[in-house]
C-alpha positions as CSV (number, residue, x, y, z in Angstrom):
1,X,90.5,120.8,85.9
2,X,91.0,118.8,82.6
3,X,89.5,119.0,79.1
4,X,88.0,122.4,80.3
5,X,91.7,124.0,79.9
6,X,92.6,122.7,76.4
7,X,93.3,125.8,74.5
8,X,93.7,127.8,77.3
9,X,96.7,130.2,77.9
10,X,97.8,129.6,82.1
11,X,100.4,132.2,82.7
12,X,101.8,132.0,79.5
13,X,101.8,128.1,78.9
14,X,99.3,127.1,76.3
15,X,97.6,123.9,76.8
16,X,97.6,121.3,74.3
17,X,96.1,118.2,75.8
18,X,95.5,116.0,78.9
19,X,98.3,113.4,79.3
20,X,97.4,111.9,82.8
21,X,94.5,111.7,85.2
22,X,94.8,109.9,88.8
23,X,93.3,110.4,92.3
24,X,96.0,113.2,93.2
25,X,96.9,115.0,90.2
26,X,95.8,116.1,86.8
27,X,99.1,116.6,84.1
28,X,98.3,118.5,80.9
29,X,100.7,119.1,77.8
30,X,101.7,122.2,77.4
31,X,103.7,124.7,75.3
32,X,105.7,127.6,77.1
33,X,105.7,130.5,74.7
34,X,108.5,132.3,76.3
35,X,111.2,129.7,76.1
36,X,109.0,127.7,72.8
37,X,109.2,124.3,74.5
38,X,106.8,121.8,75.9
39,X,106.2,121.4,79.7
40,X,104.3,119.0,82.1
41,X,101.8,121.0,84.3
42,X,100.7,119.0,87.2
43,X,97.5,120.4,88.7
44,X,95.5,119.7,91.9
45,X,92.3,118.3,91.5
46,X,89.4,120.0,93.0
47,X,88.7,117.7,95.6
48,X,91.7,118.5,97.2
49,X,91.7,122.2,97.5
50,X,90.8,122.5,101.0
51,X,93.4,120.5,102.6
52,X,96.1,121.8,104.1
53,X,98.5,118.5,104.1
54,X,98.7,118.5,100.1
55,X,99.4,122.2,100.2
56,X,102.5,121.3,102.3
57,X,103.4,118.1,100.1
58,X,103.5,120.3,96.9
59,X,105.5,123.1,98.7
60,X,107.8,120.6,100.0
61,X,107.9,119.1,96.3
62,X,108.9,122.3,94.8
63,X,111.7,123.0,97.5
64,X,113.2,119.4,97.3
65,X,113.4,119.4,93.6
66,X,115.0,123.0,93.5
67,X,117.6,121.7,95.6
68,X,118.4,118.4,93.5
69,X,120.5,118.8,90.0
70,X,121.0,115.8,88.7
71,X,120.6,114.4,85.0
72,X,118.5,111.6,86.3
73,X,115.7,113.7,88.3
74,X,113.0,115.2,86.6
75,X,113.5,119.2,87.1
76,X,110.7,121.5,88.1
77,X,110.9,124.8,86.0
78,X,108.2,126.8,87.7
79,X,105.5,126.9,89.9
80,X,102.2,129.3,89.8
81,X,98.7,129.3,90.5
82,X,95.6,129.4,87.8
83,X,92.0,130.3,88.8
84,X,92.8,129.5,92.5
85,X,94.4,125.9,91.6
86,X,98.5,125.7,92.2
87,X,100.4,123.6,89.5
88,X,103.8,122.5,89.0
89,X,105.8,123.4,85.6
90,X,108.1,120.5,85.1
91,X,110.0,118.9,82.4
92,X,107.8,117.1,79.6
93,X,108.7,113.2,79.4
94,X,107.1,111.8,75.9
95,X,107.8,108.2,76.7
96,X,105.5,108.0,79.9
97,X,106.5,106.0,82.8
98,X,108.3,102.5,83.8
99,X,104.9,101.5,85.4
100,X,103.8,102.2,81.2
101,X,106.9,100.1,80.0
102,X,105.6,97.1,82.3
103,X,102.4,97.2,81.2
104,X,103.6,96.8,77.3
105,X,105.4,93.7,78.0
106,X,108.3,92.0,79.0
107,X,111.4,94.1,79.3
108,X,114.6,92.7,78.2
109,X,117.6,92.6,80.9
110,X,119.8,95.2,79.1
111,X,116.7,97.7,79.4
112,X,116.1,97.1,83.2
113,X,120.1,97.1,84.2
114,X,119.9,100.7,82.3
115,X,116.9,101.7,84.6
116,X,118.3,100.4,87.6
117,X,121.7,102.2,87.1
118,X,120.0,105.4,86.2
119,X,117.7,105.3,89.0
120,X,120.4,104.3,91.5
121,X,122.8,107.3,90.2
122,X,119.9,109.8,91.2
123,X,119.0,108.1,94.6
124,X,122.8,107.9,95.4
125,X,122.9,111.7,94.7
126,X,119.5,112.3,96.9
127,X,121.1,110.7,99.8
128,X,124.3,112.1,99.9
129,X,122.4,115.3,100.0
130,X,120.0,114.1,102.9
131,X,117.2,113.4,100.7
132,X,115.3,110.3,101.1
133,X,112.3,109.6,98.5
134,X,110.2,107.4,100.5
135,X,107.9,106.8,97.6
136,X,110.1,104.7,94.7
137,X,107.7,102.8,92.7
138,X,107.7,102.3,88.4
139,X,104.8,105.0,88.0
140,X,107.4,107.8,89.7
141,X,110.2,106.6,87.2
142,X,109.4,108.3,83.8
143,X,111.3,108.2,80.4
144,X,112.3,110.3,77.7
145,X,112.5,109.7,74.3
146,X,116.4,108.7,74.6
147,X,116.4,106.0,76.6
148,X,117.2,108.7,80.1
149,X,115.5,107.8,83.0
150,X,114.2,110.5,85.7
151,X,113.3,110.0,89.2
152,X,109.6,112.4,89.8
153,X,107.3,112.9,92.6
154,X,109.6,114.0,95.9
155,X,106.5,115.0,97.6
156,X,106.7,113.1,100.5
157,X,110.5,113.2,100.9
158,X,112.3,113.2,104.2
159,X,115.2,115.5,105.0
160,X,117.7,113.7,106.6
161,X,118.1,115.0,110.1
162,X,114.9,116.9,109.9
163,X,112.6,116.7,112.9
164,X,109.3,114.9,112.7
165,X,107.1,115.6,109.6
166,X,103.9,117.7,109.6
167,X,102.7,116.1,106.5
168,X,100.9,113.4,108.0
169,X,99.9,112.9,111.6
170,X,100.7,109.5,111.9
171,X,104.4,109.5,110.2
172,X,103.9,106.9,107.9
173,X,103.1,107.6,104.1
174,X,104.2,105.8,101.1
175,X,102.9,103.0,98.7
176,X,102.6,99.9,100.6
177,X,103.5,97.7,97.6
178,X,107.2,99.0,97.4
179,X,107.2,99.9,101.5
180,X,110.6,98.9,103.2
181,X,109.6,97.2,106.6
182,X,111.1,99.8,108.6
183,X,108.8,102.4,106.4
184,X,105.8,100.0,107.3
185,X,106.6,99.8,110.7
186,X,107.1,104.0,111.2
187,X,110.6,103.6,112.2
188,X,113.7,106.0,111.4
189,X,115.0,105.6,107.8
190,X,118.1,106.2,105.8
191,X,118.9,105.2,102.4
192,X,118.4,101.7,102.8
193,X,114.7,102.0,102.7
194,X,115.0,103.6,99.3
195,X,117.1,100.4,98.2
196,X,114.8,98.4,99.4
197,X,111.9,99.8,97.3
198,X,114.5,99.8,94.3
199,X,114.9,95.9,95.3
200,X,110.7,95.9,95.1
201,X,111.2,97.5,91.6
202,X,113.8,95.4,90.3
203,X,112.0,92.3,91.3
204,X,108.9,93.5,89.1
205,X,111.1,95.0,86.3
206,X,112.7,91.1,86.2
207,X,109.7,88.8,86.9
208,X,106.7,91.0,85.8
209,X,105.2,90.7,89.3
210,X,105.8,92.3,92.7
211,X,107.2,90.4,95.4
212,X,104.1,90.9,97.8
213,X,100.4,91.6,96.8
214,X,97.1,91.0,98.7
215,X,93.7,93.2,98.6
216,X,93.8,95.7,101.4
217,X,97.4,97.9,101.9
218,X,97.5,96.5,105.5
219,X,97.8,93.0,104.5
220,X,100.6,94.1,101.7
221,X,102.3,95.9,104.4
222,X,102.5,93.4,106.7
223,X,103.7,91.1,104.3
224,X,106.8,93.0,103.7
225,X,107.6,93.1,107.1
226,X,106.8,89.4,108.4
227,X,107.3,87.1,105.1
228,X,110.4,86.2,103.0
229,X,109.9,87.0,99.5
230,X,109.4,84.6,96.9
231,X,112.1,83.1,94.9
232,X,112.4,85.2,91.7
233,X,113.3,82.3,89.8
234,X,110.1,80.3,90.8
235,X,108.0,83.2,89.6
236,X,109.7,83.7,86.0
237,X,112.5,80.6,85.6
238,X,114.5,82.6,82.9
239,X,116.0,84.4,85.8
240,X,119.5,83.4,86.6
241,X,120.6,82.6,90.3
242,X,123.2,85.5,90.2
243,X,120.1,88.0,89.6
244,X,118.3,86.4,91.7
245,X,120.8,86.8,95.0
246,X,121.0,90.5,94.0
247,X,117.0,90.5,94.4
248,X,117.1,89.0,97.6
249,X,120.0,90.9,99.2
250,X,118.2,94.0,98.2
251,X,114.7,93.0,99.9
252,X,116.3,91.8,102.9
253,X,114.2,92.3,106.1
254,X,117.2,94.0,107.9
255,X,118.6,97.0,106.5
256,X,122.1,96.4,107.3
257,X,121.9,93.2,105.4
258,X,121.0,94.7,102.2
259,X,123.1,97.1,99.7
260,X,124.5,100.2,101.6
261,X,123.6,102.1,98.7
262,X,121.8,102.3,95.6
263,X,124.9,102.2,93.6
264,X,126.0,99.0,95.3
265,X,123.0,97.4,93.9
266,X,123.2,98.2,90.4
267,X,126.6,97.8,90.5
268,X,125.9,94.1,91.7
269,X,123.4,93.4,89.2
270,X,125.6,94.6,86.2
271,X,128.0,92.1,87.3
272,X,125.1,89.1,88.0
273,X,123.9,90.0,84.2
274,X,127.0,89.4,82.6
275,X,125.8,91.0,79.4
276,X,127.7,91.3,76.3
277,X,128.7,94.5,74.6
278,X,125.7,96.2,73.2
279,X,125.1,96.3,69.6
280,X,125.5,99.2,67.8
281,X,121.7,99.1,66.8
282,X,120.7,97.4,70.0
283,X,118.3,100.7,71.5
284,X,118.5,99.1,75.0
285,X,122.2,99.4,74.7
286,X,122.4,102.7,73.3
287,X,120.9,104.3,76.6
288,X,123.5,106.2,78.5
289,X,123.1,104.5,82.0
290,X,125.1,106.7,84.9
291,X,127.9,105.1,86.6
292,X,126.8,104.3,90.5
293,X,127.7,107.3,92.7
294,X,130.2,106.6,95.7
295,X,128.5,105.4,98.4
296,X,127.2,107.6,100.3
297,X,127.5,108.3,104.4
298,X,124.1,108.6,105.7
299,X,125.0,108.2,109.7
300,X,125.8,111.5,109.3
301,X,124.0,112.9,106.0
302,X,125.6,116.3,104.4
303,X,123.1,119.0,104.6
304,X,121.1,119.8,102.1
305,X,122.0,122.4,99.7
306,X,120.8,125.7,100.7
307,X,118.1,127.3,97.9
308,X,120.3,130.6,97.7
309,X,123.5,128.9,96.4
310,X,122.1,128.4,93.1
311,X,119.8,131.2,92.2
312,X,118.6,129.3,88.6
313,X,117.2,126.3,90.8
314,X,115.7,128.8,93.7
315,X,112.4,128.7,92.5
316,X,110.2,131.5,94.3
317,X,106.7,130.2,95.5
318,X,104.7,132.8,94.0
319,X,101.1,132.2,95.4
320,X,99.6,133.6,98.0
321,X,98.1,131.2,100.8
322,X,94.2,132.3,101.6
323,X,92.0,130.5,104.5
324,X,89.9,128.1,102.3
325,X,85.8,128.6,102.6
326,X,85.3,125.2,104.8
327,X,86.6,125.2,108.3
328,X,90.0,126.4,108.7
329,X,91.6,124.4,105.9
330,X,93.8,126.5,103.4
331,X,94.2,125.4,99.5
332,X,96.1,122.8,99.2
333,X,97.9,120.9,96.3
334,X,99.2,117.4,95.8
335,X,102.7,116.4,95.0
336,X,101.7,112.8,93.5
337,X,102.2,112.1,89.5
338,X,98.6,111.4,87.7
339,X,97.9,107.7,87.8
340,X,100.1,107.1,90.8
341,X,98.0,108.0,93.9
342,X,100.0,107.9,97.1
343,X,99.3,104.3,98.5
344,X,98.4,104.3,102.6
345,X,99.4,104.2,105.9
346,X,101.0,101.5,106.6
347,X,101.2,100.9,110.2
348,X,102.4,102.9,112.5
349,X,100.4,99.6,113.3
350,X,102.8,97.5,112.1
351,X,104.8,98.0,114.7
352,X,107.6,98.1,117.1
353,X,107.0,94.3,117.8
354,X,108.4,93.6,114.4
355,X,111.7,94.5,115.9
356,X,111.9,91.1,117.6
357,X,110.5,89.7,114.4
358,X,113.5,90.6,112.4
359,X,115.8,89.8,114.9
360,X,114.7,86.3,114.5
361,X,115.0,86.6,110.5
362,X,118.5,85.7,109.3
363,X,117.9,84.6,105.8
364,X,115.0,85.7,103.8
365,X,115.4,83.0,101.2
366,X,115.2,80.2,103.5
367,X,112.0,78.9,105.9
368,X,112.6,80.6,109.3
369,X,110.6,80.6,112.2
370,X,110.7,84.0,114.1
371,X,110.3,84.1,117.5
372,X,107.5,86.7,117.2
373,X,104.9,86.6,114.6
374,X,102.9,89.7,113.2
375,X,100.1,87.9,112.6
376,X,98.3,90.1,110.4
377,X,96.8,87.3,107.9
378,X,99.1,88.8,105.1
379,X,97.3,87.7,102.4
380,X,93.8,88.2,104.3
381,X,92.0,90.3,101.8
382,X,90.7,92.7,105.1
383,X,94.1,92.2,107.1
384,X,95.4,94.5,109.8
385,X,98.3,93.9,111.7
386,X,98.9,92.3,115.4
387,X,101.0,90.6,117.2
388,X,101.1,86.7,118.3
389,X,103.7,84.0,119.4
390,X,102.8,80.8,117.2
391,X,104.5,79.0,114.5
392,X,104.1,81.2,111.1
393,X,101.8,78.9,108.6
394,X,103.0,76.7,106.0
395,X,103.4,78.9,103.4
396,X,105.7,80.7,105.0
397,X,107.7,77.5,104.8
398,X,109.6,78.7,101.5
399,X,110.3,81.7,100.0
400,X,110.1,79.8,96.6
401,X,106.5,79.3,96.6
402,X,104.8,81.0,93.4
403,X,103.6,84.5,94.2
404,X,101.7,87.3,93.8
405,X,100.6,88.7,90.5
406,X,100.7,92.4,90.4
407,X,98.2,94.2,92.0
408,X,97.2,97.1,89.6
409,X,98.5,95.1,86.3
410,X,94.6,95.1,84.9
411,X,94.5,93.7,81.3
412,X,93.7,96.5,79.3
413,X,90.6,94.9,77.3
414,X,88.9,93.8,80.3
415,X,89.6,97.4,82.1
416,X,88.3,99.0,78.9
417,X,84.9,96.8,78.6
418,X,84.1,98.1,82.4
419,X,85.1,101.5,81.6
420,X,82.6,101.7,78.6
421,X,80.1,100.2,80.6
422,X,80.0,102.5,83.4
423,X,80.3,105.5,81.0
424,X,76.7,104.9,80.0
425,X,75.4,106.3,83.1
426,X,78.1,108.4,84.9
427,X,77.6,109.0,88.3
428,X,81.0,110.6,89.2
429,X,80.4,114.3,90.7
430,X,82.7,117.0,92.3
431,X,84.0,115.4,95.4
432,X,83.8,117.5,98.6
433,X,85.9,116.8,101.5
434,X,85.0,118.3,104.6
435,X,87.2,117.2,107.9
436,X,85.0,117.3,110.9
437,X,86.9,116.1,113.4
438,X,85.8,113.2,115.6
439,X,84.2,115.7,118.6
440,X,83.6,118.6,117.3
441,X,79.7,119.2,116.4
442,X,79.7,119.8,112.3
443,X,76.9,120.3,110.4
444,X,76.4,117.6,107.5
445,X,76.3,118.6,104.1
446,X,72.4,119.3,103.2
447,X,72.2,116.1,100.8
448,X,73.8,114.1,104.1
449,X,71.8,115.5,106.7
450,X,69.8,112.4,106.5
451,X,72.2,110.2,108.1
452,X,72.2,109.2,111.7
453,X,72.7,106.4,114.2
454,X,76.0,105.1,115.5
455,X,79.0,103.4,113.4
456,X,81.0,100.9,114.5
457,X,84.6,100.4,113.3
458,X,88.2,99.9,114.6
459,X,90.5,102.9,115.3
460,X,94.4,102.8,116.4
461,X,94.6,103.1,120.2
462,X,97.3,105.4,121.5
463,X,99.9,104.2,123.6
464,X,102.9,105.0,125.6
465,X,106.1,105.6,123.7
466,X,108.2,102.3,122.9
467,X,104.8,100.3,123.0
468,X,103.4,98.3,120.3
469,X,100.2,100.1,118.7
470,X,97.0,98.1,118.8
471,X,93.4,98.7,117.5
472,X,90.2,98.2,119.3
473,X,86.6,98.7,118.5
474,X,85.3,102.1,118.2
475,X,81.8,103.9,117.9
476,X,80.7,107.2,116.7
477,X,77.5,109.2,117.2
478,X,76.4,110.8,114.4
479,X,73.9,113.3,116.4
480,X,76.4,114.2,118.9
481,X,79.7,113.3,117.4
482,X,80.9,111.5,120.4
483,X,83.5,108.7,119.8
484,X,83.6,105.9,122.4
485,X,85.9,102.8,122.7
486,X,85.9,99.8,124.0
487,X,89.4,97.2,124.2
488,X,88.9,93.6,124.5
489,X,92.3,92.7,124.8
490,X,95.1,92.7,121.6
491,X,94.0,93.9,118.7
492,X,90.4,93.8,117.8
493,X,89.3,94.7,114.2
494,X,86.8,94.4,111.8
495,X,83.6,94.8,113.9
496,X,80.0,93.9,112.8
497,X,76.7,94.9,114.8
498,X,74.1,91.9,115.1
499,X,70.8,93.2,113.7
500,X,69.4,93.7,116.8
501,X,72.0,96.3,117.7
502,X,72.9,94.7,121.0
503,X,76.1,92.6,120.0
504,X,79.4,93.3,118.2
505,X,81.1,90.5,116.5
506,X,84.7,91.0,115.9
507,X,88.2,89.7,115.2
508,X,91.1,89.3,117.8
509,X,94.4,88.1,118.4
510,X,94.0,88.1,122.2
511,X,94.6,84.5,122.3
512,X,97.6,84.4,120.2
513,X,96.2,84.0,116.8
514,X,92.8,85.4,115.3
515,X,89.9,83.8,116.8
516,X,86.2,85.6,116.4
517,X,84.7,87.2,119.3
518,X,81.2,88.5,120.9
519,X,80.9,91.1,123.1
520,X,77.8,93.6,124.1
521,X,77.4,97.0,122.4
522,X,79.3,98.4,125.5
523,X,82.5,96.1,125.3
524,X,81.0,93.8,128.5
525,X,80.2,90.2,128.1
526,X,83.2,89.1,126.0
527,X,83.0,85.7,124.7
528,X,85.1,83.5,122.0
529,X,83.6,81.6,119.4
530,X,86.4,79.9,118.2
531,X,89.5,77.9,119.8
532,X,91.9,76.9,117.5
533,X,95.5,77.2,116.2
534,X,94.5,78.6,112.8
535,X,93.2,81.8,111.5
536,X,89.5,83.0,111.8
537,X,88.5,86.3,110.0
538,X,85.9,88.6,109.0
539,X,82.6,87.8,111.1
540,X,79.1,88.9,109.8
541,X,75.6,88.3,111.3
542,X,72.9,86.5,109.4
543,X,69.7,88.8,109.1
544,X,68.1,86.8,111.8
545,X,71.0,87.0,114.3
546,X,71.0,83.5,114.6
547,X,74.0,82.9,112.6
548,X,77.7,84.6,112.3
549,X,79.7,83.5,109.0
550,X,83.4,83.9,109.2
551,X,86.6,82.8,107.1
552,X,88.6,80.1,108.4
553,X,92.4,78.6,107.8
554,X,91.6,75.3,108.3
555,X,94.4,73.6,106.5
556,X,96.9,76.3,107.7
557,X,97.4,77.1,103.9
558,X,95.7,80.3,103.6
559,X,92.6,78.3,101.4
560,X,90.5,80.2,103.6
561,X,86.9,78.3,103.9
562,X,83.4,79.5,104.9
563,X,81.9,78.7,107.9
564,X,79.4,79.7,110.5
565,X,78.6,79.6,114.1
566,X,76.0,80.3,116.5
567,X,76.5,83.8,118.8
568,X,76.9,81.4,121.4
569,X,79.9,79.6,120.3
570,X,77.8,76.2,119.2
571,X,77.3,74.4,115.9
572,X,80.0,75.7,114.0
573,X,79.3,74.7,110.4
574,X,81.2,74.3,107.2
575,X,79.2,76.4,104.5
576,X,81.5,76.2,101.6
577,X,85.4,74.7,100.2
578,X,86.4,74.2,97.2
579,X,90.4,75.0,97.4
580,X,89.8,78.6,96.5
581,X,90.3,81.7,98.6
582,X,87.1,82.2,100.2
583,X,86.6,85.4,102.5
584,X,84.6,88.5,103.5
585,X,81.5,86.7,103.5
586,X,78.0,88.7,103.6
587,X,74.6,87.4,104.1
588,X,71.9,88.5,101.9
589,X,68.9,90.5,103.6
590,X,66.7,87.4,103.4
591,X,69.2,85.0,104.6
592,X,68.7,82.9,101.8
593,X,72.7,83.5,100.1
594,X,75.8,84.4,100.8
595,X,78.0,86.6,98.9
596,X,81.8,86.8,99.4
597,X,85.7,87.1,97.6
598,X,86.9,84.2,95.9
599,X,90.4,83.8,94.5
600,X,91.9,80.4,92.6
601,X,95.2,81.8,94.0
602,X,95.9,82.4,97.5
603,X,98.0,86.0,97.0
604,X,97.2,86.7,93.4
605,X,94.7,89.1,94.6
606,X,94.7,90.5,91.0
607,X,92.4,87.3,90.3
608,X,90.2,87.5,92.4
609,X,86.4,87.5,92.0
610,X,83.2,87.8,93.5
611,X,80.9,84.4,94.2
612,X,77.2,83.9,95.2
613,X,76.5,81.0,97.4
614,X,72.8,79.8,97.7
615,X,72.2,78.5,101.3
616,X,69.5,75.7,100.4
617,X,71.4,74.0,97.4
618,X,74.9,74.9,98.5
619,X,75.3,75.7,94.6
620,X,77.6,78.4,93.5
621,X,78.0,81.2,90.8
622,X,80.9,83.2,89.8
623,X,79.6,86.7,89.6
624,X,82.7,88.0,88.0
625,X,85.3,86.6,85.9
626,X,87.9,89.1,84.3
627,X,91.1,90.6,84.7
628,X,90.2,93.2,87.5
629,X,90.6,92.5,91.3
630,X,86.6,92.3,92.3
631,X,86.3,92.2,96.7
632,X,84.7,93.1,99.9
633,X,81.0,92.4,98.6
634,X,78.1,93.6,100.6
635,X,74.4,93.5,100.2
636,X,72.1,96.8,99.4
637,X,69.5,96.3,101.8
638,X,66.6,95.2,99.8
639,X,68.6,92.9,98.4
640,X,68.4,93.8,94.9
641,X,71.9,94.7,94.3
642,X,76.0,94.2,95.5
643,X,78.0,96.9,96.2
644,X,81.7,96.0,96.0
645,X,85.4,97.2,95.8
646,X,87.0,97.1,92.0
647,X,89.5,98.5,90.2
648,X,89.1,100.9,87.6
649,X,92.0,102.5,85.4
650,X,94.6,101.3,88.5
651,X,92.7,103.0,91.0
652,X,90.4,101.7,93.7
653,X,86.5,102.5,93.6
654,X,83.2,101.1,94.7
655,X,80.9,99.6,91.9
656,X,77.4,97.8,92.1
657,X,76.0,95.4,90.3
658,X,72.6,93.1,90.2
659,X,72.5,89.4,91.3
660,X,73.5,88.1,88.4
661,X,76.6,90.3,88.2
662,X,75.3,92.4,85.4
663,X,74.5,95.8,85.4
664,X,77.3,97.4,86.3
665,X,77.6,100.7,87.7
666,X,80.2,102.8,89.5
667,X,78.9,104.1,92.8
668,X,82.0,106.1,94.9
669,X,85.6,107.0,93.1
670,X,87.1,109.1,95.5
671,X,88.6,110.7,97.5
672,X,91.3,108.2,98.5
673,X,91.5,104.4,97.5
674,X,88.6,102.6,98.8
675,X,89.0,99.4,100.3
676,X,85.6,99.3,102.4
677,X,82.1,100.4,102.5
678,X,78.4,99.4,103.9
679,X,75.2,100.9,103.5
680,X,72.9,102.6,106.2
681,X,70.3,100.6,107.5
682,X,67.4,102.5,105.6
683,X,70.0,102.0,102.5
684,X,70.1,106.0,101.9
685,X,73.8,106.3,102.6
686,X,77.2,105.0,102.7
687,X,79.8,105.1,104.8
688,X,83.3,104.3,102.9
689,X,86.3,103.4,103.9
690,X,89.4,105.2,102.1
691,X,93.2,105.3,102.5
692,X,93.9,109.5,101.7
693,X,97.3,110.7,102.3
694,X,98.5,107.6,103.9
695,X,95.9,107.5,106.6
696,X,92.6,105.3,106.5
697,X,89.8,107.4,107.2
698,X,85.9,107.3,107.1
699,X,83.6,108.9,104.6
700,X,79.7,109.6,104.2
701,X,78.3,110.0,100.9
702,X,74.5,109.0,99.4
703,X,73.9,105.8,98.3
704,X,74.0,106.5,94.7
705,X,77.3,108.5,95.3
706,X,77.9,112.2,94.7
707,X,79.6,114.3,97.5
708,X,81.2,113.2,100.3
709,X,81.8,114.4,103.5
710,X,84.8,112.9,105.5
711,X,83.9,112.0,109.1
712,X,87.2,111.2,111.2
713,X,90.5,112.8,110.8
714,X,92.3,110.8,113.3
715,X,91.7,107.6,111.3
716,X,88.9,104.9,111.5
717,X,88.3,101.7,108.9
718,X,85.5,99.5,108.2
719,X,82.9,100.9,109.4
720,X,78.9,100.0,109.6
721,X,75.9,101.1,111.4
722,X,75.1,99.8,114.4
723,X,71.0,99.2,114.1
724,X,69.2,101.0,117.1
725,X,68.4,99.1,120.0
726,X,64.7,98.0,120.4
727,X,62.9,99.1,123.7
728,X,63.0,96.1,125.9
């Protein structure tokens, strides 16, 4: 549904060109003949045609925007369906998004102020009408040719005073890079959550970087909850102390210490900016920034306007909902703008325990030692959230450390080069999503029916109301579709089965910080391998089962080194240390080499590369050297290629390459935002972890990509196969 539409007439709209393509939507430019005007039509990709959640989100976007009549909110004109695909017709914004504006280079302070004031005006209006946006970010802020700024994508907005949303099963949606701490923890929200997101966006507009960045959604969300934001002046020295103070107040962990409204934030920024009057020939100064709206009272929000009160905005939902051919899912549509795919579930896991943490943080601009540290390895490329009582690592000692390049600010030349390479041998096919549940006995797609055995992964354990959510190890039998779990205490994550299938290595926080553990495949015979006060992470077995390689923050500065240790806990040996951040190591099938993620910057995930270490000579080779984030590598079972997570066009995908870092090819590009994958023992299949609609789920696909089948609906992450156990 893109180029095939060009030139067609869709319900009175003449399709002119495609203007955007993302994981969640395709946007085309069309001419509405009846009104003689250009409009943007947003279509659902084929991959989401059978997901009820997206239909709900689509309808929600239409109904919410139909209630909101504001000069800085993108108006929706129409809603319909063409060849079984729903679409939204909305105002066309020829100047693109703020995300594109950021990619073009430094933005003058006057322009930043104009953007913030207009966004603030729209936010305060929405809040006064009882609506939270919950996914404010640069890609959801559109621009017209006259300097106008418009909020779009209310697909996951929340109506204040509403009961629990049925859009997601776990209640936390949004984009982790812009998510407030309370949103990441799954707590009740008010308008100050959107103020925090606006503060993150302001930080990025001023400095060119986001305040927090890491390789996985988990890590980023944890950083928002636990870590003080960096000093904007350390990132961009030209920032004044007055502007910095505004940004840091907007990013306070505690909502009651932020600005009470977006308008208050905009007013404070205007005062801090202290700009001279704009010249008549200054385009930024010519923009008509909206004055801040009066401060809304969110404790008792005014009811959302009834659609019938304004017939011009009462858009009729016209298409008929029918049962989808797969299971009981109905046709659905995504309410996300192209290129701005919804980021991911963040942690209802991120936890009630953070309430006590926040109580210990009184000033985000100074060093603090919270009584309860949510030790989720904040900047770890595969971090998850757990609670631990310990002193914070030295990297939290100052909010002024140099921080975090923007995750998706890709260098155009490097990205274009990669895209050009993969275009020579395309592997993308239409992805079929079939949620199959975890205890039903579905039939795998024909191309996937050869997959069998057991998968081991980690999953959230339900706890009593008010208790801190934790993770535990789970196994799914692909023959019986039965899931079993075992608890090792605390939160246990990132499991890897031994080559003989008898043992599971994993990380856990049960002793107050992350350590490496081993248990048998049923959860018994628990053994702690590392004993220290630093983070030990991401274990993986050698092919002979004699070693476990892992990363360790030995200096307490998050520049992880690689170590290995016997499964008995003996003979701990250093493998590699160069002052970089080295993590996610995996042995080659012949045991002669280790491939891992390497980053010169501790938290600048956009600069992370892949490195290959020869274990005999201890010489290492960089396999990638570009401005695209490459991470989480694994060897193909025959040892001839390396599979890894990369970034293509701003989206997370799987690619492979040979052992020299050449002959790169795309393997899997959706659905969802990919962050982990593993081969089956015979190398015929892949199990993929991807964030879809705010939750981490497992997908099964062939080793060469192609169609994918969703394996879990209640969550699952970082899966790999348990090898068959040999008979005794």
